[in-house]
A tleap script that builds the chain and sets N, CA, C and O, in Angstrom:
source leaprc.protein.ff14SB
mol = sequence {
  NMET LYS LYS TYR GLU LEU LEU LEU ASP ASP
  THR LYS VAL MET SER GLY VAL THR LEU TYR
  ARG ILE ARG TYR ILE ARG ASP PHE ALA ASP
  ILE LYS SER GLY ASP LEU GLY GLY TYR ILE
  GLU LYS GLU ASP ASN LEU SER HIE ASP GLY
  ASP ALA ARG VAL LEU ASP ASN ALA LEU VAL
  CYS ASP ASN ALA MET VAL PHE GLY ASN ALA
  LEU VAL PHE GLY ASP ALA LEU VAL CYS GLY
  ASN ALA TRP VAL CYS GLY ASN ALA ARG VAL
  SER GLY ASN ALA ARG VAL SER GLY ASP ALA
  ARG VAL TYR GLY ASN ALA ARG VAL PHE GLY
  ASN ALA ARG VAL PHE GLY ASN ALA TRP VAL
  CYS GLY ASN ALA LEU VAL PHE GLY ASP ALA
  LEU VAL CYS GLY ASP ALA ARG VAL CPHE
}
set mol.1.N position { 32.299 137.816 183.170 }
set mol.1.CA position { 32.424 136.482 182.530 }
set mol.1.C position { 33.816 136.644 181.803 }
set mol.1.O position { 34.043 137.563 181.016 }
set mol.2.N position { 34.789 135.593 182.164 }
set mol.2.CA position { 35.912 135.598 181.306 }
set mol.2.C position { 35.682 135.322 179.875 }
set mol.2.O position { 34.747 134.640 179.455 }
set mol.3.N position { 36.581 135.886 179.154 }
set mol.3.CA position { 36.375 135.545 177.791 }
set mol.3.C position { 37.659 134.899 177.408 }
set mol.3.O position { 37.619 134.390 176.287 }
set mol.4.N position { 38.699 134.795 177.994 }
set mol.4.CA position { 40.157 134.219 177.740 }
set mol.4.C position { 40.734 133.565 178.850 }
set mol.4.O position { 40.336 133.713 180.005 }
set mol.5.N position { 41.814 132.729 178.449 }
set mol.5.CA position { 42.496 132.195 179.522 }
set mol.5.C position { 43.969 132.334 179.025 }
set mol.5.O position { 44.227 132.469 177.829 }
set mol.6.N position { 45.031 132.289 180.109 }
set mol.6.CA position { 46.471 132.401 179.651 }
set mol.6.C position { 46.770 131.247 179.403 }
set mol.6.O position { 46.148 130.401 180.046 }
set mol.7.N position { 47.768 130.775 178.441 }
set mol.7.CA position { 48.323 129.463 178.177 }
set mol.7.C position { 49.823 129.666 178.867 }
set mol.7.O position { 50.659 130.501 178.521 }
set mol.8.N position { 49.936 128.760 179.852 }
set mol.8.CA position { 50.959 128.941 180.621 }
set mol.8.C position { 52.213 128.082 179.802 }
set mol.8.O position { 53.338 128.345 180.226 }
set mol.9.N position { 52.154 127.282 178.897 }
set mol.9.CA position { 52.972 126.540 178.362 }
set mol.9.C position { 53.384 127.176 176.817 }
set mol.9.O position { 54.273 126.619 176.173 }
set mol.10.N position { 52.747 128.259 176.328 }
set mol.10.CA position { 53.054 128.930 175.199 }
set mol.10.C position { 53.173 130.371 175.330 }
set mol.10.O position { 52.180 131.077 175.156 }
set mol.11.N position { 54.421 130.919 175.651 }
set mol.11.CA position { 54.996 131.929 175.748 }
set mol.11.C position { 56.150 132.612 175.169 }
set mol.11.O position { 57.072 131.955 174.687 }
set mol.12.N position { 56.161 134.103 175.189 }
set mol.12.CA position { 57.497 134.806 174.662 }
set mol.12.C position { 57.930 135.710 175.776 }
set mol.12.O position { 57.289 136.319 176.631 }
set mol.13.N position { 59.291 135.611 175.494 }
set mol.13.CA position { 59.997 136.396 176.561 }
set mol.13.C position { 60.572 138.011 175.790 }
set mol.13.O position { 61.318 138.140 174.819 }
set mol.14.N position { 60.114 138.763 176.374 }
set mol.14.CA position { 60.458 140.093 175.723 }
set mol.14.C position { 61.098 140.869 176.785 }
set mol.14.O position { 60.425 141.224 177.753 }
set mol.15.N position { 62.353 141.166 176.690 }
set mol.15.CA position { 63.153 142.206 177.665 }
set mol.15.C position { 62.793 141.642 179.065 }
set mol.15.O position { 62.206 142.285 179.936 }
set mol.16.N position { 63.236 140.307 179.175 }
set mol.16.CA position { 63.034 139.695 180.582 }
set mol.16.C position { 61.706 139.551 180.927 }
set mol.16.O position { 61.492 139.044 182.028 }
set mol.17.N position { 60.648 139.917 180.165 }
set mol.17.CA position { 59.428 139.691 180.732 }
set mol.17.C position { 58.442 138.594 180.103 }
set mol.17.O position { 58.337 138.664 178.879 }
set mol.18.N position { 57.851 137.794 180.617 }
set mol.18.CA position { 57.154 136.524 179.957 }
set mol.18.C position { 55.903 136.899 179.622 }
set mol.18.O position { 55.104 137.239 180.494 }
set mol.19.N position { 55.590 136.880 178.334 }
set mol.19.CA position { 54.005 137.281 177.819 }
set mol.19.C position { 53.508 135.615 177.638 }
set mol.19.O position { 54.248 134.651 177.439 }
set mol.20.N position { 51.967 135.627 177.780 }
set mol.20.CA position { 51.432 134.328 177.612 }
set mol.20.C position { 50.457 134.447 176.237 }
set mol.20.O position { 49.882 135.482 175.899 }
set mol.21.N position { 50.407 133.309 175.602 }
set mol.21.CA position { 49.611 133.431 174.488 }
set mol.21.C position { 47.951 133.236 175.250 }
set mol.21.O position { 47.726 132.688 176.329 }
set mol.22.N position { 46.943 133.863 174.319 }
set mol.22.CA position { 45.621 133.414 175.101 }
set mol.22.C position { 44.797 132.774 174.076 }
set mol.22.O position { 44.881 133.050 172.879 }
set mol.23.N position { 43.888 131.792 174.648 }
set mol.23.CA position { 43.082 131.159 174.158 }
set mol.23.C position { 41.614 131.596 174.669 }
set mol.23.O position { 41.249 131.488 175.840 }
set mol.24.N position { 40.785 132.136 173.557 }
set mol.24.CA position { 39.446 132.386 173.805 }
set mol.24.C position { 38.734 131.387 174.303 }
set mol.24.O position { 38.809 130.325 173.686 }
set mol.25.N position { 37.962 131.434 175.387 }
set mol.25.CA position { 37.183 130.560 176.001 }
set mol.25.C position { 35.355 130.819 175.865 }
set mol.25.O position { 34.472 130.255 176.511 }
set mol.26.N position { 35.231 131.825 174.836 }
set mol.26.CA position { 33.764 132.023 174.697 }
set mol.26.C position { 33.503 132.487 173.433 }
set mol.26.O position { 34.539 132.844 172.874 }
set mol.27.N position { 32.485 132.620 172.753 }
set mol.27.CA position { 32.481 133.185 171.459 }
set mol.27.C position { 31.755 134.583 171.662 }
set mol.27.O position { 30.907 134.768 172.535 }
set mol.28.N position { 32.208 135.602 170.704 }
set mol.28.CA position { 32.128 136.716 170.790 }
set mol.28.C position { 32.519 137.548 169.590 }
set mol.28.O position { 33.579 137.200 169.070 }
set mol.29.N position { 31.954 138.472 169.093 }
set mol.29.CA position { 32.724 138.959 167.728 }
set mol.29.C position { 32.805 137.942 166.692 }
set mol.29.O position { 31.876 137.192 166.393 }
set mol.30.N position { 34.072 137.951 166.107 }
set mol.30.CA position { 34.419 137.021 165.205 }
set mol.30.C position { 35.198 135.791 165.900 }
set mol.30.O position { 35.674 134.843 165.275 }
set mol.31.N position { 35.236 135.928 166.995 }
set mol.31.CA position { 35.991 134.771 167.791 }
set mol.31.C position { 35.059 133.673 168.133 }
set mol.31.O position { 33.873 133.812 168.430 }
set mol.32.N position { 35.761 132.504 168.054 }
set mol.32.CA position { 34.893 131.067 168.471 }
set mol.32.C position { 35.731 130.773 169.664 }
set mol.32.O position { 36.907 131.122 169.772 }
set mol.33.N position { 34.991 130.046 170.637 }
set mol.33.CA position { 35.712 129.221 171.835 }
set mol.33.C position { 36.748 128.457 171.411 }
set mol.33.O position { 36.431 127.609 170.576 }
set mol.34.N position { 38.004 128.500 171.759 }
set mol.34.CA position { 39.081 127.725 171.543 }
set mol.34.C position { 39.918 128.370 170.660 }
set mol.34.O position { 40.919 127.707 170.392 }
set mol.35.N position { 39.837 129.513 170.084 }
set mol.35.CA position { 40.634 130.214 169.204 }
set mol.35.C position { 41.865 130.717 170.057 }
set mol.35.O position { 41.818 131.052 171.240 }
set mol.36.N position { 43.204 130.707 169.068 }
set mol.36.CA position { 44.098 131.259 170.015 }
set mol.36.C position { 44.180 132.828 169.563 }
set mol.36.O position { 43.876 133.262 168.452 }
set mol.37.N position { 44.617 133.509 170.580 }
set mol.37.CA position { 45.087 134.908 170.237 }
set mol.37.C position { 46.308 135.221 170.297 }
set mol.37.O position { 47.205 134.386 170.182 }
set mol.38.N position { 46.512 136.501 170.490 }
set mol.38.CA position { 48.240 136.979 170.675 }
set mol.38.C position { 48.525 136.732 172.026 }
set mol.38.O position { 47.845 135.925 172.659 }
set mol.39.N position { 49.708 137.505 172.669 }
set mol.39.CA position { 50.185 137.258 173.596 }
set mol.39.C position { 50.268 138.705 174.532 }
set mol.39.O position { 50.592 139.798 174.069 }
set mol.40.N position { 49.873 138.421 176.037 }
set mol.40.CA position { 49.805 139.337 176.825 }
set mol.40.C position { 50.486 139.028 178.366 }
set mol.40.O position { 50.380 137.928 178.907 }
set mol.41.N position { 51.081 139.994 178.874 }
set mol.41.CA position { 51.673 139.846 180.075 }
set mol.41.C position { 50.680 139.346 181.375 }
set mol.41.O position { 50.972 138.439 182.155 }
set mol.42.N position { 49.553 140.089 181.405 }
set mol.42.CA position { 48.494 139.834 182.605 }
set mol.42.C position { 47.252 140.159 182.065 }
set mol.42.O position { 47.122 140.809 181.027 }
set mol.43.N position { 46.363 139.739 182.718 }
set mol.43.CA position { 44.634 139.939 182.527 }
set mol.43.C position { 44.495 141.407 182.591 }
set mol.43.O position { 43.517 141.892 182.023 }
set mol.44.N position { 45.452 142.311 183.290 }
set mol.44.CA position { 45.202 143.534 182.845 }
set mol.44.C position { 45.288 144.295 181.715 }
set mol.44.O position { 44.981 145.484 181.637 }
set mol.45.N position { 45.704 143.607 180.845 }
set mol.45.CA position { 46.213 144.275 179.356 }
set mol.45.C position { 45.161 144.066 178.718 }
set mol.45.O position { 44.964 144.945 177.878 }
set mol.46.N position { 44.231 143.113 178.757 }
set mol.46.CA position { 42.867 142.811 177.808 }
set mol.46.C position { 41.906 142.701 178.604 }
set mol.46.O position { 41.891 141.845 179.489 }
set mol.47.N position { 40.906 143.599 178.395 }
set mol.47.CA position { 39.628 143.335 179.155 }
set mol.47.C position { 38.747 142.362 178.884 }
set mol.47.O position { 38.598 142.013 177.712 }
set mol.48.N position { 38.030 141.770 179.897 }
set mol.48.CA position { 37.174 140.670 179.657 }
set mol.48.C position { 35.983 141.058 179.252 }
set mol.48.O position { 35.246 140.134 178.907 }
set mol.49.N position { 35.400 142.509 179.154 }
set mol.49.CA position { 34.461 143.082 178.913 }
set mol.49.C position { 34.651 143.510 177.279 }
set mol.49.O position { 35.736 143.687 176.725 }
set mol.50.N position { 33.414 143.621 176.704 }
set mol.50.CA position { 33.393 144.202 175.364 }
set mol.50.C position { 33.910 143.264 174.512 }
set mol.50.O position { 34.094 142.124 174.938 }
set mol.51.N position { 34.232 143.610 173.131 }
set mol.51.CA position { 34.838 142.660 172.178 }
set mol.51.C position { 36.347 142.921 171.838 }
set mol.51.O position { 36.846 142.713 170.732 }
set mol.52.N position { 36.896 143.325 172.757 }
set mol.52.CA position { 38.288 143.797 172.512 }
set mol.52.C position { 39.002 142.443 172.332 }
set mol.52.O position { 38.720 141.420 172.957 }
set mol.53.N position { 40.012 142.576 171.349 }
set mol.53.CA position { 40.590 141.294 170.930 }
set mol.53.C position { 42.234 141.573 170.657 }
set mol.53.O position { 42.704 142.617 170.206 }
set mol.54.N position { 43.022 140.296 171.072 }
set mol.54.CA position { 44.588 140.645 170.753 }
set mol.54.C position { 44.745 139.405 169.910 }
set mol.54.O position { 44.194 138.389 170.336 }
set mol.55.N position { 45.288 139.348 168.990 }
set mol.55.CA position { 45.229 138.361 167.742 }
set mol.55.C position { 46.374 138.027 167.215 }
set mol.55.O position { 47.228 138.895 167.391 }
set mol.56.N position { 46.802 136.915 166.515 }
set mol.56.CA position { 47.915 136.694 165.770 }
set mol.56.C position { 49.289 136.458 166.603 }
set mol.56.O position { 49.340 135.565 167.448 }
set mol.57.N position { 50.400 137.298 166.329 }
set mol.57.CA position { 51.446 137.569 167.241 }
set mol.57.C position { 51.803 138.884 167.693 }
set mol.57.O position { 52.938 139.303 167.917 }
set mol.58.N position { 50.639 139.527 167.809 }
set mol.58.CA position { 50.638 140.741 168.631 }
set mol.58.C position { 50.814 140.464 170.051 }
set mol.58.O position { 50.366 139.466 170.615 }
set mol.59.N position { 51.523 141.445 170.632 }
set mol.59.CA position { 52.028 141.745 172.003 }
set mol.59.C position { 51.654 142.642 172.821 }
set mol.59.O position { 52.155 143.724 172.515 }
set mol.60.N position { 50.902 142.701 173.859 }
set mol.60.CA position { 50.657 143.638 174.959 }
set mol.60.C position { 51.238 143.435 176.233 }
set mol.60.O position { 51.169 142.307 176.721 }
set mol.61.N position { 51.830 144.399 176.883 }
set mol.61.CA position { 52.529 144.227 177.913 }
set mol.61.C position { 52.665 145.438 178.703 }
set mol.61.O position { 52.256 146.505 178.245 }
set mol.62.N position { 53.302 145.355 180.058 }
set mol.62.CA position { 53.446 146.509 180.876 }
set mol.62.C position { 52.000 146.874 181.687 }
set mol.62.O position { 51.271 146.067 182.263 }
set mol.63.N position { 51.854 148.002 181.586 }
set mol.63.CA position { 50.718 148.447 181.933 }
set mol.63.C position { 49.578 148.843 180.806 }
set mol.63.O position { 48.498 149.347 181.116 }
set mol.64.N position { 49.939 148.570 179.583 }
set mol.64.CA position { 49.159 148.692 178.473 }
set mol.64.C position { 47.839 148.259 178.466 }
set mol.64.O position { 47.731 147.223 179.122 }
set mol.65.N position { 46.626 148.701 177.907 }
set mol.65.CA position { 45.236 148.162 178.048 }
set mol.65.C position { 44.491 148.192 176.831 }
set mol.65.O position { 44.249 149.175 176.130 }
set mol.66.N position { 44.160 147.016 176.663 }
set mol.66.CA position { 43.168 147.052 175.423 }
set mol.66.C position { 41.787 146.782 175.731 }
set mol.66.O position { 41.434 145.832 176.431 }
set mol.67.N position { 41.006 147.619 175.206 }
set mol.67.CA position { 39.542 147.398 175.873 }
set mol.67.C position { 38.688 148.056 174.789 }
set mol.67.O position { 39.084 148.627 173.773 }
set mol.68.N position { 37.158 147.816 175.305 }
set mol.68.CA position { 36.313 148.402 174.588 }
set mol.68.C position { 35.816 147.450 173.307 }
set mol.68.O position { 35.488 146.306 173.620 }
set mol.69.N position { 35.740 147.771 172.057 }
set mol.69.CA position { 35.652 146.723 170.963 }
set mol.69.C position { 37.076 146.929 170.111 }
set mol.69.O position { 37.007 146.906 168.882 }
set mol.70.N position { 38.396 147.134 170.780 }
set mol.70.CA position { 39.396 147.616 170.084 }
set mol.70.C position { 40.249 146.138 169.759 }
set mol.70.O position { 40.218 145.171 170.520 }
set mol.71.N position { 40.936 146.184 168.590 }
set mol.71.CA position { 41.507 145.159 168.064 }
set mol.71.C position { 43.023 145.256 167.730 }
set mol.71.O position { 43.383 146.066 166.875 }
set mol.72.N position { 44.034 144.374 168.441 }
set mol.72.CA position { 45.322 144.596 168.081 }
set mol.72.C position { 45.876 143.237 167.424 }
set mol.72.O position { 45.900 142.180 168.054 }
set mol.73.N position { 46.293 143.359 166.180 }
set mol.73.CA position { 46.542 142.037 165.474 }
set mol.73.C position { 47.812 142.198 164.696 }
set mol.73.O position { 48.417 143.268 164.632 }
set mol.74.N position { 48.221 141.008 164.062 }
set mol.74.CA position { 49.465 141.029 163.288 }
set mol.74.C position { 50.834 141.025 164.203 }
set mol.74.O position { 50.887 140.230 165.141 }
set mol.75.N position { 51.676 141.695 164.003 }
set mol.75.CA position { 52.933 141.733 164.813 }
set mol.75.C position { 52.913 143.049 165.874 }
set mol.75.O position { 53.836 143.462 166.575 }
set mol.76.N position { 51.708 143.495 165.760 }
set mol.76.CA position { 51.818 144.900 166.502 }
set mol.76.C position { 52.144 144.707 167.980 }
set mol.76.O position { 51.832 143.723 168.650 }
set mol.77.N position { 52.765 145.702 168.364 }
set mol.77.CA position { 53.087 145.796 170.062 }
set mol.77.C position { 52.468 146.977 170.866 }
set mol.77.O position { 52.564 148.117 170.412 }
set mol.78.N position { 51.924 146.773 171.882 }
set mol.78.CA position { 51.158 147.906 172.422 }
set mol.78.C position { 51.816 147.630 173.972 }
set mol.78.O position { 51.721 146.580 174.607 }
set mol.79.N position { 52.557 148.962 174.422 }
set mol.79.CA position { 53.150 148.565 175.753 }
set mol.79.C position { 53.281 149.734 176.484 }
set mol.79.O position { 52.603 150.706 176.152 }
set mol.80.N position { 54.157 149.812 177.566 }
set mol.80.CA position { 53.955 151.147 178.319 }
set mol.80.C position { 52.742 151.187 179.156 }
set mol.80.O position { 52.349 150.128 179.643 }
set mol.81.N position { 52.078 152.324 179.390 }
set mol.81.CA position { 51.022 152.742 179.642 }
set mol.81.C position { 49.866 153.263 178.610 }
set mol.81.O position { 48.923 154.049 178.709 }
set mol.82.N position { 50.405 152.429 177.560 }
set mol.82.CA position { 49.236 152.851 176.113 }
set mol.82.C position { 47.960 152.196 176.615 }
set mol.82.O position { 47.798 151.202 177.323 }
set mol.83.N position { 46.965 153.167 175.959 }
set mol.83.CA position { 45.603 152.477 175.580 }
set mol.83.C position { 45.235 152.304 174.288 }
set mol.83.O position { 45.524 153.155 173.447 }
set mol.84.N position { 44.626 151.299 174.009 }
set mol.84.CA position { 43.887 150.910 172.552 }
set mol.84.C position { 42.521 150.528 173.032 }
set mol.84.O position { 42.317 149.508 173.691 }
set mol.85.N position { 41.453 151.508 172.626 }
set mol.85.CA position { 40.003 151.344 172.848 }
set mol.85.C position { 39.085 151.748 172.051 }
set mol.85.O position { 39.438 152.030 170.906 }
set mol.86.N position { 37.876 151.867 172.366 }
set mol.86.CA position { 36.833 152.262 171.361 }
set mol.86.C position { 36.847 151.105 170.386 }
set mol.86.O position { 36.846 149.959 170.835 }
set mol.87.N position { 36.863 151.379 168.777 }
set mol.87.CA position { 36.718 150.696 167.840 }
set mol.87.C position { 38.150 150.750 167.089 }
set mol.87.O position { 38.278 150.482 165.894 }
set mol.88.N position { 39.073 151.082 167.834 }
set mol.88.CA position { 40.249 151.332 167.257 }
set mol.88.C position { 41.131 150.034 166.738 }
set mol.88.O position { 40.956 148.963 167.320 }
set mol.89.N position { 41.901 150.102 165.852 }
set mol.89.CA position { 42.683 148.764 165.277 }
set mol.89.C position { 44.099 149.389 165.261 }
set mol.89.O position { 44.359 150.562 164.997 }
set mol.90.N position { 44.955 148.426 165.584 }
set mol.90.CA position { 46.404 148.421 165.594 }
set mol.90.C position { 47.084 147.133 165.052 }
set mol.90.O position { 47.141 146.128 165.761 }
set mol.91.N position { 47.510 147.156 164.016 }
set mol.91.CA position { 48.170 146.215 163.316 }
set mol.91.C position { 49.420 146.092 162.447 }
set mol.91.O position { 50.075 147.120 162.277 }
set mol.92.N position { 49.757 145.153 161.976 }
set mol.92.CA position { 51.037 145.188 161.237 }
set mol.92.C position { 52.218 145.170 161.900 }
set mol.92.O position { 52.375 144.285 162.741 }
set mol.93.N position { 53.178 146.045 161.684 }
set mol.93.CA position { 54.181 146.052 162.834 }
set mol.93.C position { 54.122 147.345 163.730 }
set mol.93.O position { 55.077 147.655 164.442 }
set mol.94.N position { 53.133 147.980 163.677 }
set mol.94.CA position { 52.723 149.201 164.432 }
set mol.94.C position { 53.188 148.931 165.659 }
set mol.94.O position { 53.340 147.757 165.996 }
set mol.95.N position { 53.516 150.075 166.600 }
set mol.95.CA position { 53.940 150.054 167.957 }
set mol.95.C position { 53.368 151.230 168.581 }
set mol.95.O position { 53.621 152.339 168.113 }
set mol.96.N position { 52.581 151.085 169.649 }
set mol.96.CA position { 51.970 152.075 170.490 }
set mol.96.C position { 52.547 151.827 172.061 }
set mol.96.O position { 52.394 150.760 172.655 }
set mol.97.N position { 53.232 152.996 172.621 }
set mol.97.CA position { 53.983 153.033 173.528 }
set mol.97.C position { 53.672 154.162 174.660 }
set mol.97.O position { 52.688 154.901 174.656 }
set mol.98.N position { 54.582 154.145 175.507 }
set mol.98.CA position { 54.416 155.378 176.384 }
set mol.98.C position { 53.067 155.293 177.036 }
set mol.98.O position { 52.434 154.271 177.303 }
set mol.99.N position { 52.720 156.613 177.256 }
set mol.99.CA position { 51.196 157.016 177.569 }
set mol.99.C position { 50.278 157.404 176.347 }
set mol.99.O position { 49.276 158.117 176.401 }
set mol.100.N position { 50.802 156.810 175.263 }
set mol.100.CA position { 49.837 157.149 173.996 }
set mol.100.C position { 48.459 156.525 174.152 }
set mol.100.O position { 48.394 155.517 174.855 }
set mol.101.N position { 47.350 156.990 173.590 }
set mol.101.CA position { 46.083 156.551 173.292 }
set mol.101.C position { 45.813 156.582 172.042 }
set mol.101.O position { 46.136 157.487 171.272 }
set mol.102.N position { 45.013 155.283 171.688 }
set mol.102.CA position { 44.702 155.176 170.184 }
set mol.102.C position { 42.944 154.844 170.502 }
set mol.102.O position { 42.506 153.946 171.221 }
set mol.103.N position { 42.373 155.579 169.944 }
set mol.103.CA position { 40.686 155.286 170.391 }
set mol.103.C position { 39.922 156.000 169.186 }
set mol.103.O position { 40.406 156.553 168.198 }
set mol.104.N position { 38.651 155.836 169.538 }
set mol.104.CA position { 37.625 155.921 168.286 }
set mol.104.C position { 37.537 155.139 167.168 }
set mol.104.O position { 37.333 153.945 167.390 }
set mol.105.N position { 37.637 155.488 166.013 }
set mol.105.CA position { 37.772 154.546 164.848 }
set mol.105.C position { 39.309 154.710 164.309 }
set mol.105.O position { 39.618 154.506 163.136 }
set mol.106.N position { 40.036 155.025 165.116 }
set mol.106.CA position { 41.389 155.167 164.620 }
set mol.106.C position { 42.167 153.911 164.148 }
set mol.106.O position { 42.009 152.832 164.720 }
set mol.107.N position { 42.986 154.061 163.127 }
set mol.107.CA position { 43.864 152.841 162.837 }
set mol.107.C position { 45.175 153.343 162.506 }
set mol.107.O position { 45.452 154.270 161.745 }
set mol.108.N position { 46.088 152.470 163.306 }
set mol.108.CA position { 47.376 152.582 163.394 }
set mol.108.C position { 47.922 151.348 162.849 }
set mol.108.O position { 47.639 150.312 163.451 }
set mol.109.N position { 48.834 151.265 161.561 }
set mol.109.CA position { 49.082 150.077 161.124 }
set mol.109.C position { 50.419 150.395 160.216 }
set mol.109.O position { 50.840 151.552 160.183 }
set mol.110.N position { 51.165 149.211 159.384 }
set mol.110.CA position { 52.252 149.129 158.875 }
set mol.110.C position { 53.248 149.321 160.040 }
set mol.110.O position { 53.060 148.738 161.107 }
set mol.111.N position { 54.589 150.355 159.789 }
set mol.111.CA position { 55.413 150.248 160.678 }
set mol.111.C position { 55.293 151.740 161.485 }
set mol.111.O position { 56.278 152.287 161.981 }
set mol.112.N position { 54.219 152.183 161.522 }
set mol.112.CA position { 53.765 153.289 162.227 }
set mol.112.C position { 54.029 153.095 163.976 }
set mol.112.O position { 53.788 152.112 164.676 }
set mol.113.N position { 54.614 154.432 164.356 }
set mol.113.CA position { 54.801 154.452 165.983 }
set mol.113.C position { 54.077 155.747 166.442 }
set mol.113.O position { 54.178 156.877 165.966 }
set mol.114.N position { 53.330 155.313 167.473 }
set mol.114.CA position { 52.848 156.256 168.512 }
set mol.114.C position { 53.026 156.269 169.660 }
set mol.114.O position { 52.473 155.410 170.347 }
set mol.115.N position { 53.757 157.127 170.177 }
set mol.115.CA position { 54.342 157.082 171.325 }
set mol.115.C position { 54.559 158.280 172.338 }
set mol.115.O position { 53.965 159.272 171.917 }
set mol.116.N position { 55.213 158.514 173.531 }
set mol.116.CA position { 55.069 159.686 174.396 }
set mol.116.C position { 53.566 159.824 174.832 }
set mol.116.O position { 52.896 158.859 175.199 }
set mol.117.N position { 53.114 161.070 174.762 }
set mol.117.CA position { 51.698 161.454 175.099 }
set mol.117.C position { 50.631 161.594 173.951 }
set mol.117.O position { 49.567 162.204 174.053 }
set mol.118.N position { 51.111 160.901 172.800 }
set mol.118.CA position { 50.438 161.265 171.692 }
set mol.118.C position { 48.966 160.434 171.664 }
set mol.118.O position { 48.851 159.269 172.044 }
set mol.119.N position { 47.930 161.216 171.168 }
set mol.119.CA position { 46.846 160.663 170.816 }
set mol.119.C position { 46.312 160.471 169.298 }
set mol.119.O position { 46.462 161.321 168.420 }
set mol.120.N position { 45.748 159.383 169.148 }
set mol.120.CA position { 45.308 159.044 167.721 }
set mol.120.C position { 43.687 158.682 168.023 }
set mol.120.O position { 43.287 157.761 168.735 }
set mol.121.N position { 42.970 159.532 167.381 }
set mol.121.CA position { 41.416 159.322 167.619 }
set mol.121.C position { 40.508 159.528 166.527 }
set mol.121.O position { 41.018 159.658 165.414 }
set mol.122.N position { 39.021 159.592 166.654 }
set mol.122.CA position { 38.416 159.566 165.762 }
set mol.122.C position { 38.517 158.632 164.504 }
set mol.122.O position { 38.495 157.416 164.696 }
set mol.123.N position { 38.617 159.084 163.331 }
set mol.123.CA position { 38.794 158.427 162.229 }
set mol.123.C position { 40.136 158.562 161.452 }
set mol.123.O position { 40.200 158.597 160.223 }
set mol.124.N position { 41.186 158.635 162.285 }
set mol.124.CA position { 42.326 159.088 162.051 }
set mol.124.C position { 43.075 157.609 161.274 }
set mol.124.O position { 42.663 156.486 161.563 }
set mol.125.N position { 44.043 157.802 160.422 }
set mol.125.CA position { 44.575 156.706 159.881 }
set mol.125.C position { 46.231 157.156 159.890 }
set mol.125.O position { 46.782 158.073 159.281 }
set mol.126.N position { 46.715 156.285 160.694 }
set mol.126.CA position { 48.417 156.562 160.909 }
set mol.126.C position { 49.352 155.127 160.426 }
set mol.126.O position { 49.480 154.046 161.000 }
set mol.127.N position { 49.877 155.592 159.237 }
set mol.127.CA position { 50.522 154.259 158.666 }
set mol.127.C position { 51.692 154.321 158.082 }
set mol.127.O position { 52.288 155.395 158.154 }
set mol.128.N position { 52.242 153.326 157.445 }
set mol.128.CA position { 53.730 153.538 156.717 }
set mol.128.C position { 54.532 153.781 157.825 }
set mol.128.O position { 54.399 153.170 158.885 }
set mol.129.N position { 55.346 154.636 157.628 }
set mol.129.CA position { 56.801 154.612 158.544 }
set mol.129.C position { 56.356 156.099 159.632 }
set mol.129.O position { 57.167 156.600 160.411 }
set mol.130.N position { 55.234 156.490 159.488 }
set mol.130.CA position { 54.795 157.675 160.335 }
set mol.130.C position { 55.355 157.478 161.880 }
set mol.130.O position { 55.539 156.371 162.388 }
set mol.131.N position { 55.555 158.545 162.437 }
set mol.131.CA position { 55.878 158.819 163.692 }
set mol.131.C position { 55.147 159.914 164.307 }
set mol.131.O position { 55.213 161.079 163.916 }
set mol.132.N position { 54.267 159.392 165.535 }
set mol.132.CA position { 53.515 160.487 166.104 }
set mol.132.C position { 53.959 160.247 167.466 }
set mol.132.O position { 54.025 159.132 167.983 }
set mol.133.N position { 54.356 161.702 168.199 }
set mol.133.CA position { 55.136 161.516 169.310 }
set mol.133.C position { 54.921 162.750 170.109 }
set mol.133.O position { 54.297 163.640 169.531 }
set mol.134.N position { 55.279 162.958 171.209 }
set mol.134.CA position { 55.397 164.018 172.177 }
set mol.134.C position { 53.937 164.150 172.672 }
set mol.134.O position { 53.356 163.189 173.176 }
set mol.135.N position { 53.337 165.404 172.512 }
set mol.135.CA position { 51.964 165.711 172.935 }
set mol.135.C position { 51.313 165.831 171.475 }
set mol.135.O position { 50.519 166.771 171.447 }
set mol.136.N position { 51.401 165.256 170.440 }
set mol.136.CA position { 50.905 165.228 169.166 }
set mol.136.C position { 49.432 164.823 169.380 }
set mol.136.O position { 49.141 164.070 170.310 }
set mol.137.N position { 48.584 165.264 168.614 }
set mol.137.CA position { 46.981 164.961 168.411 }
set mol.137.C position { 46.581 164.611 166.896 }
set mol.137.O position { 46.607 165.504 166.048 }
set mol.138.N position { 46.273 163.514 166.622 }
set mol.138.CA position { 45.798 163.378 165.435 }
set mol.138.C position { 44.431 162.796 165.371 }
set mol.138.O position { 44.164 161.824 166.078 }
set mol.139.N position { 43.525 163.331 164.556 }
set mol.139.CA position { 42.347 163.197 164.664 }
set mol.139.C position { 41.442 163.539 163.445 }
set mol.139.O position { 40.220 163.410 163.528 }
savepdb mol mol.pdb
quit
């Protein structure tokens, strides 16, 4: 059962790609039907299953996926082939890109960047101006 719809008249263009604001169409977690979310490029970016959410001005595009109970909010960007899943949170001006994975109870926030093949998992916190890249593992 779908939990959101794409708003074709509320968009942002980023690097020539159109992202659509989402409107939630059913109640779940702390979301009420009718609440506006962040922006995604396509439905593959945000699972209709679980309690995963994209809120505020957060952007999710390319082949990136947000699923499970994950939350992307603030002005965060998730792109490339990145995954944010489990109970992970990505917020602030954080960027998760490339083939990066953020999962478990991990938190990425502030101006932090996670990219390449990096993983942030477990109860890890990555914040401030931190850079996690290459094949790094933070857990």
